[in-house]
Every structure is written in C-alpha cells, then in structure tokens.
Backbone as numpy.savetxt, mean C-alpha at the origin, in Angstrom:
# Nx Ny Nz CAx CAy CAz Cx Cy Cz
-16.82 16.76 -16.36 -15.42 16.96 -16.00 -15.31 18.23 -15.15
-14.44 18.23 -14.10 -14.28 19.42 -13.28 -13.77 20.59 -14.10
-14.24 21.78 -13.75 -13.81 22.98 -14.46 -12.87 23.82 -13.61
-12.75 23.54 -12.31 -11.88 24.29 -11.44 -10.60 23.51 -11.17
-9.57 24.23 -10.77 -8.32 23.55 -10.45 -8.46 22.84 -9.11
-7.66 21.81 -8.92 -7.64 21.06 -7.67 -6.20 20.96 -7.19
-6.02 21.05 -5.88 -4.68 20.89 -5.31 -4.29 19.42 -5.40
-3.11 19.17 -5.91 -2.62 17.80 -6.02 -1.27 17.72 -5.34
-1.04 16.63 -4.66 0.22 16.43 -3.94 0.79 15.07 -4.29
2.11 15.00 -4.34 2.81 13.73 -4.48 3.48 13.46 -3.15
3.17 12.33 -2.54 3.64 12.00 -1.20 4.41 10.68 -1.27
5.62 10.68 -0.73 6.39 9.44 -0.61 5.99 8.76 0.70
5.47 7.55 0.61 4.93 6.84 1.77 5.83 5.70 2.20
5.78 5.40 3.48 6.61 4.39 4.13 8.09 4.75 4.06
8.34 6.04 4.26 9.70 6.55 4.34 9.66 7.87 5.09
10.80 8.26 5.68 10.88 9.56 6.34 11.78 10.52 5.58
12.08 10.18 4.32 12.92 11.07 3.51 12.39 11.10 2.08
12.57 12.21 1.40 12.10 12.30 0.01 12.83 11.32 -0.91
12.17 10.96 -2.00 12.72 10.15 -3.08 12.99 8.71 -2.66
12.32 8.27 -1.61 12.35 6.87 -1.20 10.90 6.45 -0.97
10.70 5.24 -0.47 9.33 4.79 -0.25 8.55 4.67 -1.54
7.24 4.81 -1.43 6.37 4.65 -2.59 5.61 5.95 -2.84
5.81 6.61 -3.98 5.10 7.85 -4.25 3.64 7.61 -4.63
2.77 8.46 -4.11 1.35 8.39 -4.44 0.84 9.79 -4.71
-0.05 9.91 -5.69 -0.77 11.15 -5.88 -1.93 11.22 -4.91
-2.23 12.42 -4.39 -3.35 12.60 -3.46 -4.14 13.83 -3.88
-5.44 13.66 -4.10 -6.34 14.78 -4.38 -7.50 14.74 -3.40
-7.74 15.86 -2.72 -8.91 16.03 -1.86 -9.96 16.78 -2.67
-11.15 16.19 -2.79 -12.19 16.72 -3.65 -13.45 17.03 -2.84
-14.37 17.74 -3.46 -15.67 17.99 -2.84 -16.60 16.79 -3.03
-16.40 16.07 -4.12 -17.15 14.85 -4.45 -16.36 14.13 -5.52
-16.70 12.86 -5.77 -16.01 12.13 -6.82 -16.60 12.50 -8.18
-15.76 12.99 -9.11 -16.22 13.16 -10.50 -16.44 11.79 -11.14
-16.71 11.79 -12.43 -16.94 10.51 -13.09 -15.65 9.68 -13.12
-15.82 8.37 -13.22 -14.70 7.45 -13.14 -13.65 7.70 -14.23
-14.11 8.08 -15.40 -13.17 8.31 -16.51 -12.18 9.41 -16.16
-12.68 10.49 -15.52 -11.79 11.59 -15.13 -10.78 11.11 -14.09
-11.24 10.34 -13.11 -10.34 9.82 -12.08 -9.25 8.96 -12.71
-9.64 8.12 -13.67 -8.65 7.27 -14.33 -7.67 8.08 -15.16
-8.15 9.12 -15.84 -7.25 9.98 -16.61 -6.22 10.65 -15.71
-6.66 11.12 -14.56 -5.73 11.77 -13.62 -4.68 10.78 -13.15
-5.12 9.57 -12.77 -4.17 8.56 -12.30 -3.15 8.21 -13.38
-3.61 8.14 -14.62 -2.69 7.85 -15.71 -1.71 8.99 -15.91
-2.19 10.24 -15.75 -1.31 11.40 -15.90 -0.28 11.46 -14.78
-0.72 11.18 -13.54 0.21 11.16 -12.40 1.24 10.06 -12.59
0.78 8.89 -13.05 1.66 7.79 -13.47 2.51 7.23 -12.34
1.99 7.25 -11.13 2.60 6.51 -10.02 1.77 5.25 -9.78
2.26 4.40 -8.91 1.57 3.12 -8.68 0.10 3.35 -8.35
-0.21 4.30 -7.46 -1.59 4.66 -7.18 -1.74 6.16 -7.00
-2.91 6.64 -7.34 -3.36 7.97 -6.99 -4.62 7.82 -6.16
-4.66 8.53 -5.03 -5.80 8.45 -4.12 -6.69 9.67 -4.28
-7.99 9.44 -4.27 -8.99 10.50 -4.35 -9.88 10.38 -3.11
-10.08 11.50 -2.41 -10.87 11.46 -1.18 -11.78 12.67 -1.10
-12.95 12.48 -0.50 -13.81 13.63 -0.18 -14.46 13.39 1.18
-14.71 14.50 1.89 -15.29 14.41 3.22 -16.73 13.92 3.16
-17.11 13.12 4.16 -18.47 12.61 4.28 -19.22 13.39 5.36
-20.55 13.37 5.33 -21.32 14.07 6.37 -20.98 13.55 7.77
-21.01 14.42 8.74 -20.72 14.02 10.12 -21.79 13.08 10.65
-21.38 12.23 11.57 -22.32 11.33 12.22 -22.40 9.95 11.60
-21.67 9.70 10.52 -21.70 8.40 9.87 -20.59 7.49 10.38
-20.44 6.35 9.72 -19.42 5.38 10.11 -18.02 5.79 9.67
-17.91 6.71 8.71 -16.61 7.11 8.18 -16.57 8.63 8.01
-15.35 9.16 7.99 -15.14 10.60 7.86 -14.88 11.02 6.41
-14.23 10.13 5.66 -13.85 10.43 4.28 -14.13 9.22 3.40
-14.57 9.47 2.18 -14.64 8.43 1.15 -13.29 8.41 0.43
-12.79 7.23 0.14 -11.45 7.09 -0.43 -11.46 6.05 -1.53
-10.85 6.41 -2.67 -10.69 5.48 -3.79 -9.26 5.55 -4.29
-8.81 4.43 -4.90 -7.43 4.35 -5.40 -7.44 3.88 -6.85
-6.61 4.51 -7.67 -6.47 4.13 -9.07 -4.99 3.97 -9.41
-4.66 2.87 -10.08 -3.36 2.77 -10.74 -3.47 3.50 -12.09
-2.40 3.60 -12.85 -2.53 4.19 -14.19 -3.45 3.39 -15.11
-3.79 2.15 -14.73 -4.58 1.29 -15.61 -5.97 0.97 -15.09
-6.19 1.00 -13.74 -7.48 0.52 -13.22 -7.68 0.95 -11.78
-8.92 0.88 -11.31 -9.22 1.08 -9.89 -8.90 -0.20 -9.14
-8.41 -0.06 -7.89 -8.04 -1.24 -7.09 -8.85 -1.26 -5.80
-8.94 -2.46 -5.20 -9.77 -2.66 -4.02 -9.09 -2.25 -2.73
-7.76 -2.27 -2.71 -7.05 -1.94 -1.48 -5.69 -1.37 -1.81
-5.28 -0.34 -1.07 -3.94 0.23 -1.26 -3.48 0.83 0.06
-2.37 0.33 0.56 -1.84 0.83 1.83 -1.09 2.14 1.71
-0.16 2.21 0.74 0.71 3.40 0.73 -0.06 4.66 0.37
-1.05 4.56 -0.53 -1.82 5.74 -0.89 -2.79 6.15 0.23
-3.21 5.18 1.06 -4.00 5.52 2.25 -3.13 6.26 3.26
-1.91 5.76 3.47 -0.97 6.45 4.36 -0.70 7.85 3.84
-0.49 7.99 2.53 -0.23 9.30 1.93 -1.41 10.25 2.13
-2.63 9.73 1.96 -3.83 10.56 2.15 -3.95 11.02 3.59
-3.74 10.11 4.54 -3.80 10.48 5.96 -2.74 11.53 6.30
-1.57 11.39 5.71 -0.50 12.37 5.91 -0.93 13.75 5.42
-1.53 13.81 4.24 -2.00 15.10 3.70 -3.08 15.69 4.60
-4.02 14.87 5.05 -5.10 15.37 5.90 -4.56 15.96 7.19
-3.57 15.31 7.77 -3.01 15.81 9.03 -2.12 17.03 8.82
-1.29 17.02 7.80 -0.35 18.14 7.63 -1.03 19.40 7.11
-2.20 19.25 6.49 -2.92 20.44 6.01 -4.03 20.88 6.95
-4.24 20.16 8.05 -5.32 20.49 8.97 -6.68 20.00 8.54
-6.76 19.30 7.43 -8.05 18.85 6.91 -8.62 17.68 7.70
-7.80 17.05 8.56 -8.29 15.92 9.34 -9.32 16.35 10.36
-9.28 17.62 10.79 -10.24 18.10 11.78 -11.63 18.23 11.17
-12.63 17.93 11.94 -14.00 18.14 11.51 -14.27 19.64 11.44
-15.26 20.03 10.67 -15.57 21.44 10.51 -15.85 22.08 11.87
-15.14 23.17 12.16 -15.34 23.91 13.39 -14.63 23.33 14.59
-13.98 22.18 14.46 -13.31 21.57 15.61 -12.01 22.29 15.91
-11.69 22.44 17.20 -10.45 23.10 17.58 -9.55 22.18 18.39
-9.86 20.88 18.40 -9.04 19.90 19.10 -8.35 19.00 18.09
-7.28 18.35 18.55 -6.56 17.44 17.66 -7.47 16.31 17.22
-7.42 15.92 15.95 -8.30 14.86 15.46 -7.90 13.50 16.00
-8.88 12.62 16.11 -8.60 11.24 16.46 -8.31 10.46 15.19
-8.48 9.15 15.23 -8.28 8.34 14.02 -9.19 8.81 12.89
-8.65 8.83 11.67 -9.44 9.14 10.49 -10.04 7.84 9.96
-11.34 7.86 9.68 -12.04 6.67 9.18 -12.34 6.87 7.69
-11.85 5.93 6.90 -12.05 5.99 5.45 -13.06 4.93 5.02
-14.03 5.33 4.23 -14.95 4.37 3.60 -14.35 3.97 2.25
-14.08 2.68 2.05 -13.39 2.19 0.87 -14.05 0.92 0.35
-13.54 0.44 -0.77 -13.99 -0.85 -1.31 -13.69 -2.00 -0.35
-12.74 -1.81 0.56 -12.35 -2.85 1.51 -12.94 -2.59 2.90
-14.03 -1.83 2.95 -14.65 -1.54 4.22 -14.08 -0.29 4.87
-14.31 -0.13 6.16 -13.82 1.03 6.90 -12.37 0.77 7.30
-11.48 1.64 6.86 -10.07 1.60 7.22 -9.76 2.84 8.03
-8.92 2.71 9.06 -8.61 3.87 9.88 -7.11 4.18 9.82
-6.80 5.46 10.08 -5.42 5.93 10.14 -5.26 6.79 11.38
-4.26 6.47 12.19 -4.02 7.19 13.44 -2.63 7.82 13.39
-2.55 9.12 13.71 -1.28 9.84 13.72 -0.63 9.76 15.10
0.71 9.73 15.11 1.48 9.67 16.36 2.37 10.90 16.49
2.85 11.14 17.70 3.64 12.33 17.97 4.95 12.36 17.18
5.49 11.20 16.84 6.75 11.17 16.09 6.55 11.39 14.60
5.30 11.65 14.19 5.02 11.89 12.78 4.62 10.66 12.00
4.74 9.50 12.61 4.33 8.28 11.91 2.81 8.14 11.94
2.32 7.26 11.10 0.89 6.98 11.00 0.68 5.47 11.03
-0.40 5.04 11.68 -0.73 3.62 11.73 -2.06 3.38 11.02
-2.04 2.46 10.08 -3.25 2.05 9.36 -3.78 0.77 9.98
-5.10 0.67 10.07 -5.77 -0.53 10.56 -6.46 -1.18 9.36
-5.91 -2.31 8.90 -6.38 -3.00 7.70 -6.81 -4.42 8.05
-7.67 -5.03 7.23 -8.00 -6.44 7.44 -6.82 -7.34 7.11
-6.64 -8.38 7.90 -5.57 -9.35 7.67 -5.95 -10.27 6.51
-5.01 -10.49 5.62 -5.24 -11.41 4.50 -5.34 -12.85 5.00
-6.10 -13.65 4.30 -6.22 -15.07 4.61 -5.24 -15.85 3.74
-4.35 -16.60 4.38 -3.33 -17.35 3.65 -3.73 -18.82 3.52
-3.68 -19.33 2.31 -3.98 -20.73 2.06 -2.80 -21.32 1.27
-2.15 -22.32 1.87 -1.03 -22.96 1.19 -1.49 -23.60 -0.11
-0.66 -23.48 -1.14 -1.02 -24.02 -2.44 0.23 -24.50 -3.15
0.04 -25.28 -4.19 1.17 -25.69 -5.02 1.61 -24.52 -5.90
2.88 -24.48 -6.19 3.38 -23.44 -7.09 2.79 -23.66 -8.48
2.15 -22.65 -9.05 1.60 -22.80 -10.40 2.69 -23.13 -11.42
2.35 -23.88 -12.42 3.30 -24.20 -13.47 3.85 -22.91 -14.09
5.16 -22.82 -14.15 5.80 -21.68 -14.80 6.10 -20.51 -13.89
5.62 -20.53 -12.64 5.85 -19.36 -11.78 7.32 -19.22 -11.40
8.02 -20.33 -11.21 9.44 -20.26 -10.87 10.23 -19.61 -12.00
9.90 -20.00 -13.24 10.59 -19.42 -14.39 10.23 -17.95 -14.55
8.97 -17.59 -14.33 8.54 -16.20 -14.48 9.16 -15.31 -13.43
9.24 -15.83 -12.20 9.82 -15.05 -11.11 11.33 -15.04 -11.16
11.92 -16.13 -11.60 13.37 -16.24 -11.66 13.97 -16.81 -10.40
13.16 -17.55 -9.62 13.64 -18.20 -8.41 12.73 -19.35 -8.06
13.28 -20.36 -7.42 12.51 -21.52 -7.04 11.77 -21.25 -5.73
10.45 -21.44 -5.68 9.70 -21.21 -4.44 10.00 -22.26 -3.37
10.12 -21.80 -2.12 10.17 -22.71 -0.98 8.76 -23.05 -0.51
7.87 -22.06 -0.55 6.46 -22.26 -0.22 5.66 -21.22 -0.98
4.39 -21.53 -1.21 3.51 -20.64 -1.98 2.16 -20.57 -1.27
1.61 -19.36 -1.17 0.31 -19.16 -0.52 -0.57 -18.26 -1.39
-1.84 -18.62 -1.43 -2.86 -17.75 -2.01 -3.30 -16.79 -0.91
-3.34 -15.49 -1.20 -3.69 -14.50 -0.18 -5.17 -14.17 -0.14
-5.98 -14.82 -0.96 -7.42 -14.62 -0.90 -7.90 -13.46 -1.75
-9.21 -13.28 -1.77 -9.84 -12.31 -2.65 -9.45 -10.87 -2.31
-9.20 -10.59 -1.02 -9.03 -9.21 -0.59 -7.89 -8.50 -1.31
-6.73 -9.17 -1.41 -5.64 -8.53 -2.16 -5.29 -9.28 -3.44
-5.63 -10.56 -3.51 -5.52 -11.29 -4.76 -4.11 -11.54 -5.25
-3.17 -11.73 -4.32 -1.78 -11.98 -4.69 -1.37 -13.43 -4.45
-0.28 -13.81 -5.06 0.39 -15.06 -4.77 1.61 -14.71 -3.92
1.69 -15.26 -2.72 2.83 -15.03 -1.82 3.82 -16.17 -2.01
5.04 -15.82 -2.42 6.05 -16.82 -2.73 7.26 -16.61 -1.83
7.54 -17.61 -1.00 8.75 -17.57 -0.18 9.91 -18.14 -0.98
11.04 -17.42 -1.00 12.23 -17.89 -1.70 13.36 -18.10 -0.70
14.51 -18.52 -1.20 15.55 -19.06 -0.33 16.08 -18.07 0.70
16.38 -16.85 0.28 17.03 -15.92 1.21 16.91 -14.49 0.70
17.39 -13.56 1.50 17.30 -12.14 1.16 18.03 -11.82 -0.14
19.18 -12.45 -0.35 19.93 -12.19 -1.58 19.11 -12.56 -2.81
18.37 -13.65 -2.72 17.54 -14.07 -3.84 16.46 -13.04 -4.13
15.81 -12.53 -3.08 14.78 -11.51 -3.27 15.36 -10.28 -3.96
16.50 -9.83 -3.48 17.11 -8.60 -4.03 17.54 -8.78 -5.48
17.91 -10.01 -5.86 18.45 -10.25 -7.20 17.38 -10.57 -8.24
16.12 -10.65 -7.87 15.07 -11.05 -8.80 14.97 -10.10 -9.99
14.87 -10.69 -11.18 14.60 -9.93 -12.41 13.49 -10.69 -13.16
12.25 -10.57 -12.69 11.17 -11.42 -13.22 10.77 -11.06 -14.64
10.12 -12.00 -15.27 9.49 -11.80 -16.57 8.08 -11.28 -16.28
7.88 -9.98 -16.36 6.61 -9.39 -15.95 5.45 -9.87 -16.82
5.68 -10.04 -18.09 4.60 -10.53 -18.97 4.15 -11.92 -18.56
5.09 -12.75 -18.16 4.73 -14.11 -17.74 4.05 -14.10 -16.38
4.41 -13.18 -15.48 3.80 -13.13 -14.16 2.31 -12.80 -14.21
1.89 -12.13 -15.28 0.48 -11.73 -15.41 -0.45 -12.92 -15.24
-0.02 -14.09 -15.61 -0.90 -15.25 -15.66 -1.01 -16.00 -14.33
-0.34 -15.54 -13.28 -0.23 -16.37 -12.08 -1.01 -15.89 -10.87
-1.73 -14.76 -10.97 -2.53 -14.32 -9.83 -3.51 -13.26 -10.30
-4.45 -12.94 -9.41 -5.45 -11.92 -9.72 -4.83 -10.53 -9.80
-3.90 -10.22 -8.86 -3.24 -8.91 -8.87 -1.75 -9.03 -9.16
-1.03 -9.84 -8.37 0.41 -9.92 -8.59 1.07 -10.96 -7.71
2.39 -10.86 -7.62 3.21 -11.83 -6.88 4.04 -11.08 -5.85
3.99 -11.58 -4.61 4.83 -11.08 -3.53 5.95 -12.09 -3.32
7.19 -11.67 -3.45 8.33 -12.54 -3.16 8.91 -12.12 -1.81
9.23 -13.09 -0.97 9.68 -12.74 0.39 10.69 -13.75 0.90
11.48 -13.31 1.88 12.45 -14.17 2.56 12.77 -13.56 3.91
13.29 -14.38 4.80 13.73 -13.91 6.12 14.92 -12.96 5.96
15.01 -11.97 6.82 16.14 -11.04 6.77 17.44 -11.78 7.06
18.46 -11.42 6.31 19.78 -12.04 6.51 20.37 -11.65 7.85
20.17 -10.37 8.26 20.75 -9.86 9.50 19.73 -8.96 10.19
18.91 -9.51 11.11 17.87 -8.70 11.77 18.40 -7.50 12.54
19.70 -7.48 12.87 20.25 -6.33 13.58 20.23 -5.07 12.72
19.97 -5.21 11.42 19.87 -4.04 10.55 18.54 -3.32 10.68
17.63 -3.87 11.47 16.40 -3.16 11.76 15.16 -3.68 11.05
15.25 -4.83 10.41 14.08 -5.42 9.78 14.15 -6.94 9.91
12.97 -7.56 9.91 12.85 -9.00 10.16 12.69 -9.83 8.90
12.13 -9.23 7.86 11.93 -9.94 6.60 12.01 -8.94 5.45
12.22 -9.46 4.25 12.27 -8.62 3.06 11.20 -9.09 2.08
10.84 -8.19 1.19 9.88 -8.55 0.15 10.10 -7.67 -1.07
9.55 -8.13 -2.18 9.37 -7.31 -3.38 8.04 -7.71 -4.00
7.38 -6.75 -4.65 6.02 -6.96 -5.15 5.92 -6.59 -6.62
5.37 -7.50 -7.40 5.27 -7.33 -8.85 3.80 -7.45 -9.27
3.24 -6.37 -9.85 1.82 -6.32 -10.18 1.58 -5.90 -11.63
2.18 -6.58 -12.60 1.99 -6.16 -13.99 0.55 -6.24 -14.46
-0.26 -7.07 -13.82 -1.65 -7.22 -14.26 -2.47 -5.94 -14.04
-2.06 -5.10 -13.08 -2.76 -3.83 -12.85 -1.89 -2.64 -13.28
-0.91 -2.90 -14.14 -0.12 -1.82 -14.71 1.09 -1.40 -13.92
1.52 -2.21 -12.94 2.67 -1.86 -12.11 3.65 -3.02 -12.15
4.74 -2.87 -12.89 5.70 -3.97 -12.96 6.28 -4.29 -11.59
6.77 -3.27 -10.88 7.23 -3.46 -9.51 6.75 -2.29 -8.66
6.04 -2.60 -7.60 5.56 -1.58 -6.68 6.65 -1.30 -5.65
7.02 -0.03 -5.44 8.16 0.25 -4.56 7.97 -0.20 -3.11
6.81 0.12 -2.50 6.51 -0.32 -1.13 5.00 -0.56 -1.04
4.59 -1.76 -0.68 3.20 -2.16 -0.79 2.61 -2.42 0.59
1.83 -1.47 1.10 1.21 -1.66 2.40 0.28 -2.85 2.43
-0.57 -2.99 1.41 -1.55 -4.07 1.41 -0.88 -5.45 1.43
0.27 -5.59 0.78 0.97 -6.88 0.79 1.38 -7.28 2.20
1.59 -6.29 3.05 2.02 -6.59 4.42 0.88 -7.13 5.28
-0.37 -7.05 4.79 -1.45 -7.72 5.51 -1.37 -9.23 5.32
-0.60 -9.68 4.33 -0.30 -11.10 4.14 1.07 -11.45 4.73
2.03 -10.55 4.56 3.37 -10.81 5.08 3.38 -10.85 6.61
2.55 -10.04 7.25 2.52 -10.02 8.72 2.12 -11.38 9.30
1.00 -11.99 8.90 0.69 -13.31 9.46 1.67 -14.39 9.03
2.18 -14.28 7.80 3.14 -15.27 7.32 4.38 -15.31 8.21
4.97 -14.13 8.44 6.22 -14.09 9.20 5.99 -14.12 10.71
4.85 -13.66 11.18 4.58 -13.75 12.62 4.52 -15.20 13.06
3.93 -16.05 12.24 3.87 -17.48 12.58 5.26 -18.10 12.60
6.11 -17.73 11.66 7.43 -18.34 11.58 8.40 -17.79 12.61
8.27 -16.51 12.93 9.22 -15.88 13.85 8.72 -15.82 15.28
7.45 -16.17 15.49 6.93 -16.25 16.85 6.70 -14.90 17.50
6.49 -13.85 16.72 6.24 -12.50 17.25 5.16 -11.84 16.43
4.36 -11.02 17.09 3.28 -10.32 16.38 3.71 -8.93 15.91
4.80 -8.39 16.44 5.30 -7.07 16.05 6.59 -7.25 15.25
6.56 -6.87 13.98 7.69 -7.08 13.09 7.93 -5.84 12.24
9.07 -5.81 11.57 9.36 -4.76 10.60 9.78 -5.41 9.29
9.13 -4.99 8.21 9.48 -5.50 6.89 10.18 -4.45 6.05
11.19 -4.86 5.34 11.87 -4.01 4.36 11.43 -4.43 2.98
10.83 -3.53 2.23 10.54 -3.83 0.82 11.76 -3.41 0.03
12.43 -4.39 -0.57 13.76 -4.20 -1.14 13.71 -3.80 -2.61
12.79 -2.92 -2.96 12.77 -2.33 -4.30 13.91 -1.33 -4.40
14.19 -0.79 -5.59 15.25 0.22 -5.70 15.03 1.43 -4.79
13.76 1.82 -4.51 13.50 2.97 -3.64 13.55 2.58 -2.17
13.21 1.37 -1.83 13.13 0.79 -0.49 12.14 1.53 0.42
11.68 0.82 1.43 10.80 1.40 2.42 10.58 0.42 3.55
10.26 0.95 4.74 10.04 0.12 5.92 8.57 0.18 6.32
8.03 -0.99 6.64 6.65 -1.10 7.13 6.70 -1.86 8.45
6.28 -1.22 9.53 6.16 -1.90 10.82 4.79 -2.55 10.88
4.74 -3.83 11.22 3.48 -4.57 11.25 3.19 -5.05 12.66
1.91 -5.05 13.01 1.45 -5.60 14.29 0.22 -6.44 13.99
0.32 -7.73 14.19 -0.78 -8.64 13.89 -1.74 -8.67 15.07
-3.02 -8.40 14.78 -4.07 -8.41 15.80 -5.24 -9.26 15.30
-4.99 -10.55 15.13 -6.03 -11.46 14.66 -6.46 -11.13 13.25
-7.73 -10.75 13.09 -8.24 -10.48 11.75 -7.94 -9.06 11.28
-7.16 -8.31 12.07 -6.72 -6.97 11.66 -5.19 -6.91 11.74
-4.61 -6.14 10.83 -3.17 -5.92 10.82 -2.92 -4.42 10.86
-2.06 -3.98 11.78 -1.69 -2.58 11.88 -0.40 -2.36 11.11
-0.41 -1.34 10.25 0.75 -1.01 9.40 1.20 0.40 9.75
2.44 0.56 10.17 2.93 1.86 10.61 4.11 2.32 9.76
4.09 3.58 9.40 5.19 4.16 8.63 5.09 5.68 8.60
6.10 6.29 8.02 6.13 7.74 7.84 5.78 8.09 6.39
5.58 9.37 6.15 5.33 9.86 4.79 5.86 11.28 4.68
6.22 11.66 3.46 6.81 12.97 3.18 6.17 13.54 1.92
5.65 14.76 1.98 5.15 15.43 0.78 6.33 16.01 0.01
6.42 15.66 -1.29 7.56 16.11 -2.08 7.16 17.09 -3.19
5.90 17.06 -3.62 5.44 17.97 -4.68 4.03 18.41 -4.32
3.75 19.69 -4.52 2.41 20.23 -4.34 2.13 21.24 -5.44
0.97 21.13 -6.06 0.66 22.04 -7.16 -0.81 22.00 -7.51
-1.17 22.58 -8.64 -2.56 22.65 -9.08 -2.78 21.77 -10.29
-3.81 20.96 -10.23 -4.27 20.19 -11.38 -5.30 21.05 -12.11
-5.05 21.41 -13.35 -5.87 22.37 -14.06 -6.92 21.74 -14.96
-6.88 20.43 -15.10 -7.82 19.75 -16.01 -9.19 19.61 -15.37
C-alpha cells in the first residue's frame, strides 16, 4: 500500500460548468499499486469511475497507462473518466513530456481497450478517439420492457467491447420519464442498458437523448457515459443520415457529447471542469 499522499481531483466531464456532467476521480501515480488499493480508493471516491494513470517511458506506443474502476469493479472502457484524466493532464501541465517546452499533441493512453487518444482544442474542449461499437439487432430479452419501464421499438447488442443492450424507445419524453427496476436490469446485459430516442426538438442543440443504467457494475444510473456514445453514434448516424451529431444524456445532472463517426473509430468531444482537488492520505 502507498505510504505517501497522492493528489486527487474530482472532475465533472462532458460539461462546461460545475455540478453537471459526470464526476470522476483522477489520480496521477508513479506506478500502479496493487489492485486491492485501487479498488478501495474507487469505493471511497464513490463516483461512477475513478481513473488511475501513470506516465510510460518515452518512445513507446502510448504516453500514459490508464485504468478505470467503479466502486465495485474494474471496467474495460470509460469515456468520461478518460476525458477527466486528459483534462487534468492538460490543466496541470503534466501532458508535456519531460523537458518539453512546446504544447503537447494528442495524449495516447494504453488501456484494456487498446490505445485511446485525447486531443485538446483552443476552446477548452477535448476529443477522445475510441473504437466504434458493433451493433447487432436482436430480439428484446424476456422481461426487459418491464425492467426498463418502457416498450422497446428496437434492441441491439453492442458487442463485447462495452457489453450493453441498446434499447430504442418511443420518444424523448419516454427516456426522461424512465424509472427502471435496477435489480431486474442486472439480468439483461453484460454491463447495462442504454435507453435512447430521437430528440423532440433538434433546435435545442442535440439530435438524440439517452440514459444509461449499469447496476451490474455498481452504477444504477451513470450521469453521462462516453463509452455508450460509441454505440449511439453509429445507431443515430444511420437513422439521421449524418456522421456529426450531438447527444444529450438526460440524467438528472445532464451532459452533452458531440460525436463524429469515422468508420471503426468514433470521436467523442466535450468539456470538463475540475471541482475538487486535495490529498489522498491512505
């Protein structure tokens, strides 16, 4: 177990204002301690995910090693905590290589989902480059309509990478009104259920809405889910005939994710705000 204190930050991701978006814990380390310590920290932070990163030797395929933990388990992919980590690296100057005096380029993260990159823009936003989920149409599992609290219009398996069930429902009002049975949802996917519908009024600045429920990994409702948008982007791009879209995750905190579909890669763009910074003494 570490004996020195570590700087810990809470960052709200996919928002440009505090107390919205999805909060993530971020710790920059010299190396990864044992898994039990990482899990204890994530449980103590008690947000959807806590990200742990350490710098890698120069000259390799990636600049930083990155892992994500919910309060209950390690996960294979997480968008908002990656965005939060990239935000911390840029705002603290840690994104620069040792001795470099020029602005950093894209940050390359080595993760369970391969090399993921994050690019900063002049307006303060960040773009993540993630693999696109593979969508396979499927029948609605028995009981999923009752567990979700809405009748599916269409259902898709998102594949091993994110392990969700994507469920299209009637309209935006239905998505916003969902009060699912989280215990029952546990049985319907590897990670969770994404509920989505077309935006009622695109002039409000978004093209589709979603909500994400992941009780199987200890998160009843995730406020804003970057990884889910690797499935939502191809789903809605096909229906709306555009590769550049904006999704509103209609959780109580809300958040916007701009998506750009590029074949087998999906670009996810959003802002982030650091709201808490302190020392972890354990």
